[in-house]
Phi, psi and omega in degrees: 000002177078028183264359190295320182296318179295317179300313181298322180295318180293310183297320180293329178287316185288321184222072178297134179090354178244140174232178179289346181247003169269094189242347184236113190292337184286351170303330179296320176296317180304310186288321176299318180297319179296317178294324178295316178294325179299323179292346178265003181264138177298140176062026176291140178298137183204150173080167175056236181252043184278002189304316184298315180295320181292319177297324179296322179294333182288344186296318179293323178298316178299319180297323177296315183296317180290328178292315178297317177300317180296317179297321178294315180298320180293322181294332180263356184055046182282140177289165185295337180266011177293146184298338181298328181214016172296134180082007178293133180285119178086033186298326179292326177293322179295316178300320179295318178297320178296320179297332179268004177075026183297133175226019174223177182275008183273069175210161183275128174241095183072150179294326178232073184300319183299326184270319189242003173279195183297321183297307181293323185287321187260000186298316180297323177297321177299314182293311181297329181278002178071027181263335186212149174275129189295313186291319185261345186057031174268140181290143170280175176301319179296319179294320177299318181294319178297319178299315181294320178297325179286314186292337177301333181291340182268332181090158185296315181301317180297321181302316180298317180293323185286336176301332181300326180294318179291339177278353178105359177285164177233070181290153175259132182249159176283154179296325180298318178297317181296318178297317181295315178294320181300325178294323183282329189245015181299172180286356178285102185296338182292346177276351179282168179285164177300324180293319179297316181295323175298318179296320178294318179296317179300318180293317182296328183258015179295311177296139183300323180302318180295322180295319179294317179294325181296331179281338185251338188287340179296339180282351181258121186298309178232089183299130180208161178280089178205174184300317184298311180298315182295324178295317179296315179295321179301315179296317181295320181294325179296335180280349184288340181055050186221138184299316179296317178298322179295320178294319179296320178297319179295319178297320179293322176295316177297321182297321179298320177289319178301317181291326178297322176294311184295318177301314181299318178295315182294325178301317179287322179296321178295327176298321177292321180294340183271000187284336182201143181255348190244008181081015179279131180303137179251135181301143182302320181297319178295322179294319179297317182292340180284342183281154177224102185259029181278358185277002176068052183295322179297320178293322177297319177297322178295322177295319177296319178299320178299315179300315184295330187257349185238345181280109187291336184265007183288120181287146184298324185295339175260326183291323185298309180293329177291320178298322178294318177300314181298318179298321182291325183264359181305316178300329178288313182297325186266004179301130187278340182228166177298320180295318178295322177297315179303312181295317183294318183289327177290320177297316179299315181297320178300319180293321179298318183283334184300131178086351178278149177240144177275188184298333179267014177067025175260152179303137180290142182274142174290143181285319175226146181224132177264117181241095182055254185259017181222150174249132178245124179259125177295126180305329182297330185246011181286155178244133180275103179098149180293121182288149174286142176302146177296153179299153184301330183266359189288147168253157177271342183237148169273121184265030173072000180299316180298316180298313181295314181299321179295316179291322179297320179298326181295325182267007173256005180291129182281348189265030181297145180295144180287000000 
C-alpha cells in the first residue's frame, strides 16, 4: 500500500538507533571490544574515513564470538531461546559450523555478514549510543570503557591471543577455550559486570527519545506496537512537560490514526488476495462482492487528516511522508461504491509497485491486477482462505517498541556479576 516510507520516518523518530532486529544489547559490548583490540594491532586502519575498513576487520571477530557462544550453548545443551544466544544473528549458520567441528573463524556467517550480521545491524545503535564515531569508526571514551569492562571477563592472556584475529590471522582454538570464552561473552547481559551493564544502559539511553520512553514505558505491562501501548505512552509523554516529549506524543497520536487507515486498507486488500490461489482470473463482480466497506475508511482518513493539520507539535519529518501516503490513498478511501473501491485500490497498488526491483533486479510483480472484468491474483502472494479482520488495536508495523523494551529489560537486571 506504499506505507513503508511513512513507517520508517515514524519509527526512526521515536526510537533512533533501534530497529526491529536489534534485540540484544550485549552486541554493543561485542563490537566495542573488537574495535578496542583492533587499535592494539600494528597498522590497523584509523582516522579519517577508515570506518569501512575497520568494520570489515570486525567480521572475523564477530565470527569468533558467535562460534564461542555456540560451543558454550552446545556444551550446556541450551535451547535456541536461551538468553545466552537468543537473537544471535546467523544462528543457523553457527549450528552448521558446530556440526562441522569448526574451531576457527574460517566459516560462513550469513550470506551477507557485513550488511545483516551484528556489525551492520547494530552500527547505528553504536553511533546513536555515543560509543563510536561514524566516519572513522573510532571508539569514544564511553566506547573504550565499555570495551575494557567487557574484555576483563576474558583475562589478559586471551586478549593477546584474540588480537591475532583482528590482525587478519586465522588461529585455531581448542574447544575448551571456546566454551570458556563463550560462557563469559555470551549475549546474556546478566553475566557481565555491573560496570558493563551501566555502560550498556547509558548507551541505550543516550538518545533523548529513549530516555523519555524509558521513564514512561514501565507503566505498560507488555509493551507492544499497538493502539493500547501507543495511547498509554502518549498520555504519559504529555505529562512530561517537555518539548521533545510533546513531539513524541503528537507522533504517537498521528501514528494511531495512520495505522487505522493502513489496517483498513490491508484488510480489504487481503480479501482480494484470498480469492484465488492459482492465478485463475476472478470475475469482477465476485471480487466486488468479496469486499466489506463497513469499516468507515473515509472517516479514518478524515481522522488522520485532522491529526496532520491540527497537532501543533507534530514534526515535519514524520508528518510529510504520512501526508503523502494519505494523498496517495485518498481516491481509495473516498471511493463511493465497492466497484469504485476495487478499481482504485488496484490502480494504487500498481503505482506502488511500478519502478520497484526485486532482489534479482527484476521489476516487482503486482500482487493483484484488475484486467477489465477480471481480477488476477499472483499465486506467490495469494492467501488460502478469507482472512479474519485484524484486531481493533492491531498495528500493521512493529515500531521498535518491543525491541527497545526487551533491551532495556536486559540492562535493568539486578543480578549482574560483580
